[in-house]
N, CA and C atoms as a LAMMPS dump frame, in Angstrom:
ITEM: TIMESTEP
0
ITEM: NUMBER OF ATOMS
609
ITEM: BOX BOUNDS ff ff ff
-5.0000000000000000e+02 5.0000000000000000e+02
-5.0000000000000000e+02 5.0000000000000000e+02
-5.0000000000000000e+02 5.0000000000000000e+02
ITEM: ATOMS id mol type element x y z
1 1 1 N -326.08 -192.526 -179.562
2 1 2 C -326.073 -191.01 -178.974
3 1 3 C -327.938 -191.186 -179.51
4 2 1 N -328.137 -189.946 -179.238
5 2 2 C -329.362 -189.72 -179.141
6 2 3 C -329.949 -188.593 -180.004
7 3 1 N -329.498 -189.059 -181.442
8 3 2 C -329.94 -188.221 -182.619
9 3 3 C -330.906 -188.557 -182.605
10 4 1 N -332.218 -188.222 -182.318
11 4 2 C -333.391 -188.279 -182.838
12 4 3 C -334.249 -186.739 -182.059
13 5 1 N -335.364 -186.391 -182.94
14 5 2 C -335.925 -185.116 -182.606
15 5 3 C -337.092 -185.382 -181.412
16 6 1 N -337.406 -184.424 -180.646
17 6 2 C -338.615 -184.667 -179.761
18 6 3 C -339.452 -183.704 -179.958
19 7 1 N -340.449 -184.274 -180.485
20 7 2 C -341.652 -183.352 -180.71
21 7 3 C -342.917 -183.468 -179.401
22 8 1 N -342.933 -182.236 -179.204
23 8 2 C -344.489 -182.27 -178.033
24 8 3 C -345.595 -182.777 -178.462
25 9 1 N -346.357 -183.567 -177.586
26 9 2 C -347.684 -183.508 -178.418
27 9 3 C -348.618 -182.645 -178.114
28 10 1 N -348.313 -181.393 -177.193
29 10 2 C -349.389 -180.894 -176.753
30 10 3 C -350.106 -179.804 -177.812
31 11 1 N -351.284 -179.215 -177.19
32 11 2 C -351.919 -178.44 -178.198
33 11 3 C -350.913 -177.251 -178.763
34 12 1 N -351.156 -176.649 -179.78
35 12 2 C -350.275 -176.066 -180.579
36 12 3 C -349.2 -175.969 -181.349
37 13 1 N -348.571 -175.022 -181.513
38 13 2 C -346.918 -175.916 -182.476
39 13 3 C -346.476 -176.416 -181.66
40 14 1 N -345.954 -177.606 -182.476
41 14 2 C -345.271 -178.268 -181.739
42 14 3 C -343.488 -177.689 -181.793
43 15 1 N -342.757 -178.096 -180.328
44 15 2 C -341.488 -177.803 -180.16
45 15 3 C -340.396 -178.836 -180.608
46 16 1 N -339.723 -178.31 -181.232
47 16 2 C -338.686 -179.79 -181.621
48 16 3 C -337.248 -179.267 -181.477
49 17 1 N -336.995 -180.039 -181.244
50 17 2 C -335.102 -179.746 -180.458
51 17 3 C -334.241 -181.666 -180.763
52 18 1 N -333.126 -181.247 -181.233
53 18 2 C -332.219 -182.484 -180.945
54 18 3 C -331.821 -182.837 -179.843
55 19 1 N -332.482 -183.832 -179.204
56 19 2 C -332.21 -184.242 -177.554
57 19 3 C -330.548 -184.568 -177.354
58 20 1 N -329.523 -185.029 -178.866
59 20 2 C -328.044 -184.91 -178
60 20 3 C -327.634 -183.524 -178.026
61 21 1 N -328.085 -182.913 -178.952
62 21 2 C -327.489 -180.971 -178.772
63 21 3 C -328.214 -180.721 -177.812
64 22 1 N -328.991 -181.129 -177.026
65 22 2 C -329.584 -180.6 -175.359
66 22 3 C -328.699 -180.672 -174.851
67 23 1 N -329.004 -182.395 -174.726
68 23 2 C -327.934 -182.788 -173.258
69 23 3 C -326.64 -182.382 -173.657
70 24 1 N -325.866 -182.3 -174.899
71 24 2 C -324.607 -181.572 -174.859
72 24 3 C -324.559 -179.763 -174.257
73 25 1 N -325.267 -179.284 -174.536
74 25 2 C -325.791 -177.618 -174.27
75 25 3 C -325.695 -178.011 -172.701
76 26 1 N -326.81 -179.199 -171.971
77 26 2 C -326.789 -179.145 -170.556
78 26 3 C -325.464 -179.719 -169.803
79 27 1 N -324.351 -180.429 -170.587
80 27 2 C -323.542 -181.018 -170.068
81 27 3 C -322.73 -179.216 -169.868
82 28 1 N -322.321 -178.638 -170.802
83 28 2 C -321.589 -177.132 -170.675
84 28 3 C -321.988 -176.6 -169.316
85 29 1 N -323.241 -176.56 -169.158
86 29 2 C -323.665 -176.018 -167.573
87 29 3 C -323.292 -176.584 -166.706
88 30 1 N -323.672 -177.823 -166.762
89 30 2 C -323.219 -178.733 -165.137
90 30 3 C -321.419 -178.676 -165.43
91 31 1 N -320.928 -178.649 -166.177
92 31 2 C -319.034 -178.496 -166.514
93 31 3 C -318.809 -177.062 -166.002
94 32 1 N -319.471 -176.563 -166.454
95 32 2 C -318.934 -174.478 -165.926
96 32 3 C -319.381 -174.655 -164.255
97 33 1 N -320.895 -175.131 -163.94
98 33 2 C -321.369 -174.596 -162.811
99 33 3 C -321.069 -175.743 -161.36
100 34 1 N -320.86 -176.964 -162.168
101 34 2 C -321.151 -178.041 -161.109
102 34 3 C -322.21 -178.489 -160.881
103 35 1 N -323.135 -179.806 -160.48
104 35 2 C -324.514 -180.594 -160.652
105 35 3 C -325.119 -179.23 -159.432
106 36 1 N -324.621 -179.257 -158.409
107 36 2 C -325.504 -178.505 -157.321
108 36 3 C -326.188 -177.236 -157.482
109 37 1 N -324.708 -176.421 -158.11
110 37 2 C -324.671 -174.644 -158.599
111 37 3 C -325.822 -174.731 -159.758
112 38 1 N -326.136 -175.595 -160.389
113 38 2 C -326.73 -175.54 -161.694
114 38 3 C -328.117 -175.763 -161.373
115 39 1 N -328.982 -174.292 -161.711
116 39 2 C -329.996 -174.246 -161.32
117 39 3 C -331.024 -174.824 -162.454
118 40 1 N -331.885 -174.966 -162.466
119 40 2 C -333.061 -175.156 -163.484
120 40 3 C -333.234 -174.178 -164.382
121 41 1 N -332.943 -172.551 -164.269
122 41 2 C -333.462 -171.676 -164.862
123 41 3 C -331.877 -171.434 -165.602
124 42 1 N -330.887 -172.09 -164.856
125 42 2 C -329.433 -172.002 -165.905
126 42 3 C -329.359 -172.854 -166.707
127 43 1 N -330.17 -174.101 -166.494
128 43 2 C -330.384 -175.392 -167.266
129 43 3 C -331.466 -174.155 -168.855
130 44 1 N -332.279 -174.433 -168.605
131 44 2 C -333.346 -173.974 -169.554
132 44 3 C -332.444 -173.105 -170.485
133 45 1 N -331.877 -171.795 -169.933
134 45 2 C -331.352 -170.893 -170.633
135 45 3 C -329.928 -171.439 -171.596
136 46 1 N -329.157 -172.327 -170.762
137 46 2 C -328.376 -172.859 -171.716
138 46 3 C -328.325 -174.092 -172.556
139 47 1 N -329.74 -174.605 -172.44
140 47 2 C -330.408 -175.703 -173.181
141 47 3 C -331.298 -175.329 -174.623
142 48 1 N -331.77 -173.62 -173.961
143 48 2 C -332.258 -173.145 -175.029
144 48 3 C -333.484 -173.677 -175.178
145 49 1 N -334.542 -174.127 -174.109
146 49 2 C -335.931 -174.689 -173.976
147 49 3 C -336.377 -174.191 -172.926
148 50 1 N -338.171 -174.403 -173.536
149 50 2 C -338.807 -174.194 -172.508
150 50 3 C -339.201 -174.819 -171.073
151 51 1 N -339.992 -174.777 -169.998
152 51 2 C -339.678 -175.519 -168.872
153 51 3 C -340.767 -176.579 -169.388
154 52 1 N -341.815 -176.497 -169.616
155 52 2 C -342.321 -177.531 -170.222
156 52 3 C -341.64 -178.819 -171.33
157 53 1 N -341.19 -178.364 -171.941
158 53 2 C -340.241 -179.4 -172.886
159 53 3 C -339.093 -180.029 -172.143
160 54 1 N -338.564 -178.924 -171.046
161 54 2 C -337.177 -179.706 -170.356
162 54 3 C -337.75 -180.781 -169.765
163 55 1 N -339.393 -180.672 -169.077
164 55 2 C -339.396 -181.772 -168.228
165 55 3 C -339.921 -182.804 -169.175
166 56 1 N -341.019 -182.525 -170.249
167 56 2 C -341.013 -183.728 -171.129
168 56 3 C -340.162 -184.674 -171.945
169 57 1 N -338.951 -183.872 -171.92
170 57 2 C -337.857 -185.014 -172.399
171 57 3 C -337.101 -185.416 -171.105
172 58 1 N -336.557 -184.922 -170.383
173 58 2 C -336.143 -185.104 -169.404
174 58 3 C -336.331 -185.444 -167.658
175 59 1 N -337.542 -185.185 -167.531
176 59 2 C -337.879 -185.298 -166.423
177 59 3 C -337.556 -184.511 -165.036
178 60 1 N -336.4 -184.371 -164.96
179 60 2 C -335.821 -183.736 -164.109
180 60 3 C -334.294 -183.423 -164.176
181 61 1 N -333.759 -182.538 -163.324
182 61 2 C -332.336 -182.313 -163.676
183 61 3 C -331.19 -183.431 -163.454
184 62 1 N -331.228 -184.217 -162.665
185 62 2 C -330.68 -185.344 -162.556
186 62 3 C -330.635 -186.058 -163.553
187 63 1 N -331.914 -186.279 -164.358
188 63 2 C -331.901 -187.127 -165.193
189 63 3 C -330.934 -186.6 -166.463
190 64 1 N -331.066 -185.184 -166.928
191 64 2 C -330.536 -184.823 -167.706
192 64 3 C -328.689 -184.687 -167.244
193 65 1 N -328.305 -184.831 -166.216
194 65 2 C -327.201 -184.857 -165.635
195 65 3 C -326.517 -186.504 -166.109
196 66 1 N -326.813 -186.888 -166.281
197 66 2 C -326.98 -188.772 -166.009
198 66 3 C -326.673 -188.666 -167.66
199 67 1 N -327.677 -188.323 -168.225
200 67 2 C -327.34 -188.241 -169.702
201 67 3 C -326.013 -187.483 -170.319
202 68 1 N -325.878 -186.593 -169.489
203 68 2 C -324.673 -186.128 -170.094
204 68 3 C -323.358 -186.571 -169.47
205 69 1 N -323.27 -186.874 -168.622
206 69 2 C -322.052 -188.039 -167.916
207 69 3 C -321.999 -189.252 -169.195
208 70 1 N -323.262 -189.887 -169.623
209 70 2 C -323.164 -191.161 -170.432
210 70 3 C -322.491 -190.468 -171.918
211 71 1 N -323.13 -189.502 -172.448
212 71 2 C -322.469 -188.608 -173.705
213 71 3 C -321.24 -188.484 -173.27
214 72 1 N -320.454 -188.046 -172.255
215 72 2 C -319.268 -187.447 -171.898
216 72 3 C -317.87 -188.627 -172.189
217 73 1 N -318.87 -189.966 -171.648
218 73 2 C -317.802 -190.973 -171.246
219 73 3 C -318.026 -192.164 -172.518
220 74 1 N -318.747 -191.814 -173.29
221 74 2 C -318.812 -192.138 -174.953
222 74 3 C -318.128 -191.436 -175.592
223 75 1 N -318.562 -190.488 -175.623
224 75 2 C -317.351 -189.163 -176.498
225 75 3 C -315.837 -189.658 -176.198
226 76 1 N -315.625 -189.732 -174.706
227 76 2 C -314.21 -189.347 -174.257
228 76 3 C -313.459 -191.413 -175.158
229 77 1 N -314.599 -192.341 -174.73
230 77 2 C -314.152 -193.637 -175.178
231 77 3 C -313.76 -194.075 -176.933
232 78 1 N -314.479 -192.881 -177.714
233 78 2 C -314.677 -193.198 -178.972
234 78 3 C -313.376 -192.671 -179.606
235 79 1 N -312.92 -190.957 -178.948
236 79 2 C -312.017 -190.62 -179.19
237 79 3 C -310.802 -191.023 -179.263
238 80 1 N -310.878 -191.71 -177.851
239 80 2 C -309.382 -192.392 -177.701
240 80 3 C -309.384 -193.737 -178.39
241 81 1 N -310.033 -194.121 -178.762
242 81 2 C -310.177 -195.762 -179.633
243 81 3 C -309.942 -195.136 -180.621
244 82 1 N -310.414 -193.842 -181.71
245 82 2 C -310.016 -193.389 -183.147
246 82 3 C -308.38 -193.174 -183.22
247 83 1 N -307.955 -192.392 -181.591
248 83 2 C -306.279 -192.538 -181.888
249 83 3 C -305.425 -193.81 -181.608
250 84 1 N -305.912 -194.41 -181.133
251 84 2 C -305.498 -195.628 -180.649
252 84 3 C -305.342 -196.267 -181.689
253 85 1 N -305.957 -196.081 -182.439
254 85 2 C -306.058 -196.94 -183.633
255 85 3 C -305.823 -196.364 -184.933
256 86 1 N -305.098 -195.199 -184.953
257 86 2 C -304.555 -194.574 -186.248
258 86 3 C -303.739 -194.167 -187.072
259 87 1 N -303.076 -195.172 -185.799
260 87 2 C -301.469 -195.22 -186.435
261 87 3 C -301.017 -197.171 -186.711
262 88 1 N -300.135 -197.478 -187.844
263 88 2 C -300 -198.937 -187.712
264 88 3 C -299.016 -199.095 -186.563
265 89 1 N -298.497 -198.46 -186.269
266 89 2 C -297.397 -198.431 -184.969
267 89 3 C -298.165 -198.239 -183.817
268 90 1 N -298.765 -199.088 -182.823
269 90 2 C -299.682 -199.147 -181.57
270 90 3 C -298.84 -197.969 -180.241
271 91 1 N -297.128 -198.394 -180.161
272 91 2 C -296.553 -197.331 -179.7
273 91 3 C -297.013 -196.133 -180.079
274 92 1 N -296.681 -195.552 -181.49
275 92 2 C -296.764 -194.096 -182.072
276 92 3 C -298.217 -193.746 -181.211
277 93 1 N -299.282 -194.396 -181.594
278 93 2 C -300.859 -194.112 -181.381
279 93 3 C -300.8 -193.478 -179.526
280 94 1 N -300.119 -194.709 -178.946
281 94 2 C -300.32 -194.31 -177.6
282 94 3 C -299.862 -192.969 -177.406
283 95 1 N -298.739 -192.705 -177.643
284 95 2 C -297.826 -191.416 -177.583
285 95 3 C -298.674 -190.209 -178.217
286 96 1 N -299.397 -190.691 -179.643
287 96 2 C -300.227 -189.503 -179.784
288 96 3 C -301.584 -189.278 -179.104
289 97 1 N -301.777 -189.949 -178.331
290 97 2 C -302.934 -190.015 -177.766
291 97 3 C -302.291 -189.118 -176.702
292 98 1 N -301.728 -189.097 -176.099
293 98 2 C -300.813 -188.449 -174.615
294 98 3 C -300.649 -186.91 -175.172
295 99 1 N -299.885 -186.755 -176.607
296 99 2 C -299.815 -185.364 -176.923
297 99 3 C -300.851 -184.763 -177.007
298 100 1 N -302.407 -185.354 -177.359
299 100 2 C -303.796 -184.725 -177.64
300 100 3 C -304.293 -184.328 -175.801
301 101 1 N -303.495 -185.346 -174.849
302 101 2 C -303.587 -184.84 -173.257
303 101 3 C -302.906 -183.546 -173.254
304 102 1 N -301.854 -183.412 -173.572
305 102 2 C -301.152 -182.515 -172.984
306 102 3 C -301.576 -181.024 -173.334
307 103 1 N -302.081 -181.449 -174.869
308 103 2 C -303.145 -179.826 -175.446
309 103 3 C -304.573 -179.803 -174.366
310 104 1 N -305.084 -180.966 -173.896
311 104 2 C -306.447 -180.455 -173.333
312 104 3 C -305.943 -180.254 -171.637
313 105 1 N -304.703 -180.181 -171.255
314 105 2 C -304.517 -180.338 -169.966
315 105 3 C -303.405 -178.801 -169.46
316 106 1 N -303.704 -178.214 -170.631
317 106 2 C -302.685 -176.598 -170.48
318 106 3 C -303.241 -175.9 -171.332
319 107 1 N -303.102 -174.705 -170.926
320 107 2 C -303.892 -173.179 -171.248
321 107 3 C -305.091 -173.282 -171.196
322 108 1 N -305.927 -172.513 -171.647
323 108 2 C -307.355 -172.256 -171.389
324 108 3 C -308.279 -173.343 -171.517
325 109 1 N -307.79 -174.464 -172.099
326 109 2 C -308.692 -175.538 -171.879
327 109 3 C -308.247 -176.638 -171.057
328 110 1 N -307.52 -176.531 -170.494
329 110 2 C -306.544 -177.185 -169.182
330 110 3 C -307.403 -176.461 -168.181
331 111 1 N -307.795 -175.205 -168.198
332 111 2 C -308.412 -174.357 -166.485
333 111 3 C -309.909 -175.146 -166.816
334 112 1 N -310.481 -175.34 -167.995
335 112 2 C -311.439 -175.723 -167.584
336 112 3 C -311.552 -177.51 -166.91
337 113 1 N -310.596 -177.972 -167.15
338 113 2 C -310.398 -179.467 -166.116
339 113 3 C -311.297 -180.243 -167.287
340 114 1 N -311.535 -181.618 -166.665
341 114 2 C -312.237 -182.636 -167.391
342 114 3 C -313.717 -182.904 -166.366
343 115 1 N -314.917 -182.981 -167.282
344 115 2 C -316.007 -183.014 -166.633
345 115 3 C -316.085 -184.103 -165.644
346 116 1 N -315.612 -185.413 -166.104
347 116 2 C -316.054 -186.759 -165.468
348 116 3 C -314.785 -186.375 -163.902
349 117 1 N -313.948 -185.837 -164.398
350 117 2 C -313.212 -185.317 -162.796
351 117 3 C -313.95 -184.711 -161.948
352 118 1 N -314.349 -183.53 -162.305
353 118 2 C -315.044 -182.66 -161.983
354 118 3 C -316.283 -183.271 -161.038
355 119 1 N -316.968 -184.151 -161.854
356 119 2 C -317.755 -184.818 -161.291
357 119 3 C -317.716 -185.89 -160.372
358 120 1 N -316.494 -186.528 -160.361
359 120 2 C -315.984 -187.208 -159.024
360 120 3 C -315.582 -186.586 -157.788
361 121 1 N -315.154 -185.479 -157.956
362 121 2 C -314.872 -185.135 -156.71
363 121 3 C -315.891 -184.254 -156.049
364 122 1 N -317.257 -184.083 -157.102
365 122 2 C -318.505 -182.99 -156.343
366 122 3 C -319.448 -184.519 -155.701
367 123 1 N -319.579 -185.23 -156.695
368 123 2 C -320.502 -186.068 -156.391
369 123 3 C -320.284 -187.444 -155.692
370 124 1 N -318.761 -188.119 -155.688
371 124 2 C -318.451 -189.465 -155.153
372 124 3 C -317.596 -189.068 -153.764
373 125 1 N -317.939 -190.17 -152.634
374 125 2 C -318.486 -191.48 -152.843
375 125 3 C -320.103 -191.963 -152.712
376 126 1 N -320.592 -190.479 -152.565
377 126 2 C -322.142 -191.052 -152.306
378 126 3 C -322.965 -191.648 -153.218
379 127 1 N -322.623 -190.57 -154.564
380 127 2 C -323.628 -191.173 -155.28
381 127 3 C -323.532 -192.385 -156.269
382 128 1 N -323.845 -193.324 -156.221
383 128 2 C -323.572 -194.562 -156.954
384 128 3 C -323.963 -194.775 -158.133
385 129 1 N -324.696 -194.102 -158.905
386 129 2 C -325.245 -194.246 -160.208
387 129 3 C -323.917 -193.161 -160.915
388 130 1 N -323.494 -191.999 -160.045
389 130 2 C -322.685 -191.175 -160.703
390 130 3 C -321.254 -192.301 -161.052
391 131 1 N -320.768 -192.712 -159.714
392 131 2 C -320.046 -193.345 -159.476
393 131 3 C -319.938 -194.721 -160.563
394 132 1 N -320.502 -195.549 -160.649
395 132 2 C -320.706 -196.301 -161.704
396 132 3 C -320.591 -195.977 -163.32
397 133 1 N -320.901 -195.003 -163.492
398 133 2 C -320.69 -194.39 -164.811
399 133 3 C -319.136 -194.069 -164.775
400 134 1 N -319.017 -193.568 -163.677
401 134 2 C -317.526 -192.777 -163.865
402 134 3 C -315.724 -194.029 -163.561
403 135 1 N -316.604 -195.222 -162.979
404 135 2 C -315.62 -196.241 -162.895
405 135 3 C -315.584 -196.998 -164.66
406 136 1 N -316.953 -196.767 -165.074
407 136 2 C -317.022 -197.541 -166.582
408 136 3 C -315.939 -196.626 -167.525
409 137 1 N -315.834 -195.924 -167.13
410 137 2 C -315.087 -194.671 -168.219
411 137 3 C -314.221 -195.366 -167.997
412 138 1 N -313.443 -195.1 -166.762
413 138 2 C -311.961 -195.613 -166.582
414 138 3 C -311.4 -196.974 -167.093
415 139 1 N -312.416 -198.152 -166.84
416 139 2 C -312.656 -199.287 -166.927
417 139 3 C -312.352 -199.594 -168.377
418 140 1 N -313.165 -198.69 -169.462
419 140 2 C -313.138 -198.435 -170.743
420 140 3 C -311.946 -198.216 -171.301
421 141 1 N -311.522 -197.084 -170.732
422 141 2 C -310.232 -196.262 -171.318
423 141 3 C -309.107 -197.798 -171.277
424 142 1 N -308.821 -198.29 -169.975
425 142 2 C -307.993 -199.103 -169.423
426 142 3 C -307.755 -200.092 -170.462
427 143 1 N -309.212 -200.806 -170.861
428 143 2 C -309.07 -201.762 -171.605
429 143 3 C -308.611 -200.714 -173.329
430 144 1 N -308.777 -200 -173.466
431 144 2 C -308.289 -199.61 -174.905
432 144 3 C -307.111 -199.228 -174.851
433 145 1 N -306.254 -199.055 -173.656
434 145 2 C -304.438 -198.915 -173.824
435 145 3 C -304.061 -200.557 -173.591
436 146 1 N -304.736 -201.239 -172.703
437 146 2 C -304.476 -202.512 -172.207
438 146 3 C -304.117 -203.208 -173.891
439 147 1 N -305.21 -202.911 -174.839
440 147 2 C -305.558 -203.813 -176.221
441 147 3 C -304.117 -202.943 -176.471
442 148 1 N -303.907 -201.775 -177.015
443 148 2 C -302.629 -201.31 -177.708
444 148 3 C -301.562 -201.867 -177.151
445 149 1 N -301.427 -201.668 -175.908
446 149 2 C -299.97 -202.234 -175.464
447 149 3 C -299.383 -203.661 -176.184
448 150 1 N -300.851 -204.278 -176.175
449 150 2 C -300.318 -205.76 -176.303
450 150 3 C -300.37 -205.892 -178.231
451 151 1 N -301 -205.165 -178.485
452 151 2 C -300.337 -205.302 -180.039
453 151 3 C -299.028 -204.573 -180.457
454 152 1 N -298.682 -203.771 -179.575
455 152 2 C -297.203 -203.201 -179.51
456 152 3 C -296.346 -204.312 -179.024
457 153 1 N -296.769 -204.831 -177.824
458 153 2 C -295.81 -205.898 -177.699
459 153 3 C -295.75 -206.78 -178.61
460 154 1 N -296.822 -207.362 -179.453
461 154 2 C -296.63 -208.305 -180.222
462 154 3 C -295.725 -207.816 -181.131
463 155 1 N -295.692 -206.404 -181.823
464 155 2 C -294.84 -205.908 -182.761
465 155 3 C -293.196 -205.405 -182.191
466 156 1 N -293.312 -205.648 -181.19
467 156 2 C -291.291 -205.996 -180.675
468 156 3 C -291.827 -204.365 -180.039
469 157 1 N -292.548 -203.443 -180.124
470 157 2 C -292.116 -201.997 -179.935
471 157 3 C -292.52 -201.741 -178.686
472 158 1 N -292.925 -202.757 -177.638
473 158 2 C -292.808 -202.773 -176.18
474 158 3 C -292.798 -203.953 -175.236
475 159 1 N -291.716 -203.647 -174.273
476 159 2 C -291.132 -205.024 -173.507
477 159 3 C -292.612 -205.979 -173.155
478 160 1 N -292.536 -207.028 -173.706
479 160 2 C -293.584 -208.27 -173.267
480 160 3 C -293.691 -208.377 -172.134
481 161 1 N -292.412 -208.269 -171.301
482 161 2 C -292.794 -208.784 -169.722
483 161 3 C -293.546 -207.687 -169.52
484 162 1 N -293.558 -206.502 -169.394
485 162 2 C -294.579 -205.528 -168.649
486 162 3 C -295.936 -206.354 -168.67
487 163 1 N -296.806 -206.027 -167.811
488 163 2 C -297.966 -206.113 -167.304
489 163 3 C -298.635 -205.191 -167.973
490 164 1 N -300.079 -205.816 -169.018
491 164 2 C -300.695 -204.999 -170.083
492 164 3 C -301.437 -203.915 -168.8
493 165 1 N -301.946 -204.663 -168.139
494 165 2 C -303.306 -204.28 -167.314
495 165 3 C -302.827 -203.235 -166.367
496 166 1 N -301.785 -203.301 -165.872
497 166 2 C -300.955 -202.707 -164.791
498 166 3 C -300.339 -201.412 -165.655
499 167 1 N -299.664 -201.435 -166.448
500 167 2 C -299.334 -200.374 -167.376
501 167 3 C -300.392 -199.447 -167.792
502 168 1 N -301.613 -199.922 -168.398
503 168 2 C -302.892 -199.58 -168.941
504 168 3 C -303.436 -198.634 -167.672
505 169 1 N -303.431 -198.916 -166.878
506 169 2 C -304.058 -198.509 -165.157
507 169 3 C -303.021 -197.035 -165.018
508 170 1 N -301.991 -197.288 -164.984
509 170 2 C -300.789 -196.252 -164.904
510 170 3 C -301.085 -195.418 -165.537
511 171 1 N -301.273 -195.637 -167.041
512 171 2 C -301.547 -194.432 -168.035
513 171 3 C -302.67 -193.63 -167.934
514 172 1 N -303.513 -194.463 -167.587
515 172 2 C -304.997 -193.839 -167.2
516 172 3 C -304.78 -192.57 -165.997
517 173 1 N -304.36 -193.342 -165.242
518 173 2 C -304.396 -192.321 -163.919
519 173 3 C -303.244 -191.252 -164.212
520 174 1 N -302.47 -191.454 -164.9
521 174 2 C -301.743 -190.214 -165.642
522 174 3 C -302.249 -189.088 -165.938
523 175 1 N -302.89 -189.4 -166.951
524 175 2 C -304.176 -188.817 -167.353
525 175 3 C -304.988 -188.18 -166.984
526 176 1 N -305.582 -188.746 -165.798
527 176 2 C -306.441 -187.996 -164.99
528 176 3 C -305.176 -186.926 -164.079
529 177 1 N -304.368 -187.716 -163.452
530 177 2 C -303.779 -186.444 -162.749
531 177 3 C -303.345 -185.038 -163.71
532 178 1 N -303.292 -185.341 -165.215
533 178 2 C -302.622 -184.453 -165.76
534 178 3 C -304.174 -183.209 -165.734
535 179 1 N -305.191 -183.747 -165.974
536 179 2 C -306.177 -182.948 -165.804
537 179 3 C -306.592 -181.949 -165.039
538 180 1 N -306.17 -182.73 -163.886
539 180 2 C -306.214 -182.01 -162.355
540 180 3 C -305.505 -181.023 -162.731
541 181 1 N -304.187 -181.288 -162.643
542 181 2 C -303.296 -180.407 -162.995
543 181 3 C -303.518 -178.918 -163.689
544 182 1 N -304.212 -179.208 -165.165
545 182 2 C -304.304 -178.34 -166.152
546 182 3 C -305.269 -177.085 -165.465
547 183 1 N -305.946 -177.902 -164.092
548 183 2 C -307.115 -176.724 -163.293
549 183 3 C -306.106 -175.847 -162.707
550 184 1 N -304.835 -176.081 -162.64
551 184 2 C -304.373 -174.975 -161.793
552 184 3 C -303.674 -174.114 -162.769
553 185 1 N -303.537 -174.282 -163.628
554 185 2 C -303.065 -173.25 -164.979
555 185 3 C -301.486 -174.025 -165.23
556 186 1 N -301.761 -175.037 -165.363
557 186 2 C -300.094 -175.813 -165.608
558 186 3 C -299.608 -175.687 -166.66
559 187 1 N -298.181 -175.555 -166.816
560 187 2 C -297.495 -174.683 -168.172
561 187 3 C -297.409 -175.885 -169.121
562 188 1 N -298.008 -175.731 -170.663
563 188 2 C -297.545 -176.915 -171.526
564 188 3 C -296.416 -177.59 -171.746
565 189 1 N -295.023 -176.681 -171.473
566 189 2 C -294.04 -177.537 -171.303
567 189 3 C -293.491 -178.199 -170.319
568 190 1 N -294.157 -177.835 -169.352
569 190 2 C -293.91 -178.384 -167.952
570 190 3 C -294.862 -179.673 -168.036
571 191 1 N -296.034 -179.919 -168.513
572 191 2 C -296.895 -180.94 -168.951
573 191 3 C -296.377 -181.791 -169.657
574 192 1 N -295.801 -181.685 -171.005
575 192 2 C -295.036 -182.151 -171.896
576 192 3 C -294.012 -182.956 -171.189
577 193 1 N -293.151 -182.238 -170.391
578 193 2 C -292.203 -183.141 -169.869
579 193 3 C -292.319 -184.23 -169.154
580 194 1 N -293.509 -183.799 -168.327
581 194 2 C -293.901 -185.197 -167.32
582 194 3 C -294.404 -186.352 -168.585
583 195 1 N -295.191 -185.804 -169.354
584 195 2 C -295.795 -187.188 -170.314
585 195 3 C -294.686 -187.726 -170.375
586 196 1 N -293.621 -187.284 -170.794
587 196 2 C -292.32 -187.664 -171.8
588 196 3 C -291.626 -188.883 -170.763
589 197 1 N -291.752 -188.08 -169.575
590 197 2 C -290.932 -189.137 -168.197
591 197 3 C -291.747 -190.247 -167.905
592 198 1 N -293.401 -189.804 -167.85
593 198 2 C -294.329 -191.145 -167.595
594 198 3 C -294.319 -192.112 -168.948
595 199 1 N -293.681 -191.961 -170.026
596 199 2 C -294.289 -192.802 -171.054
597 199 3 C -292.812 -193.701 -171.395
598 200 1 N -291.849 -193.474 -170.221
599 200 2 C -290.809 -194.132 -170.727
600 200 3 C -290.426 -195.725 -170.086
601 201 1 N -291.213 -195.978 -169.428
602 201 2 C -292.182 -197.221 -169.595
603 201 3 C -292.231 -198.141 -171.097
604 202 1 N -292.926 -197.451 -171.718
605 202 2 C -293.377 -198.073 -173.336
606 202 3 C -291.774 -197.897 -173.963
607 203 1 N -290.452 -197.533 -173.509
608 203 2 C -289.448 -197.65 -174.541
609 203 3 C -289.313 -196.41 -175.499
C-alpha cells in the first residue's frame, strides 16, 4: 500500500495528502464513470486535489488508473485470503467467502458491479497493462481457492479425486459471473440459490 504523505516542494505552503487515500478516491471516480469518461476535472474533484498536486504525484490519468487497479487487486486478494483462513474448516471458509459474494452481487452494491470486471469490459483486449493486472488478480484468487481446496481434501471435507486447479478456476469464474449479473439487479435469493448449486461439487 501507499500509506505515505506526499509533500509538494514548491514555494509556498506545502500540500500534503495520503497517496493511498487519493488513489482510492480516484478508484471511485473510475468505478462510476469508467476510464475514458472520467475527465481530469472529475478526478480532481473526486480526489480533492489541485491540478498541480495531481500531476506531481501521478503524472497523468493513466498513471492513477493503473495504481487504482493495483490497489483493488491487492484489496481483493487480501480480503479473500483472510476469509479463506478464518475458519478451521476450509470447506466452511469457502462457503463463507461465497456468502460474502452474494451480498456484493445483489442489491445496491450489486448494481455498482466489480471494478475489475468493468475495467475488463472497457479496456480489454487492447490494453496490455490492464490485461496483465486483471489476469494477475484471477490467478492469485485461483491460487487461494486451490490452496483452500487442498486443505479441505486433506481433512476429508472435499473429494480428493477432484482437481483443485479446475475447481478453483470454476469458483472464480462463478464469482465473476455473479458480479456481472449483479449489474442487472439480480435478486439476492436467486443469487444465493445459484451459489448453493455452484458449491455442490464441494459436497
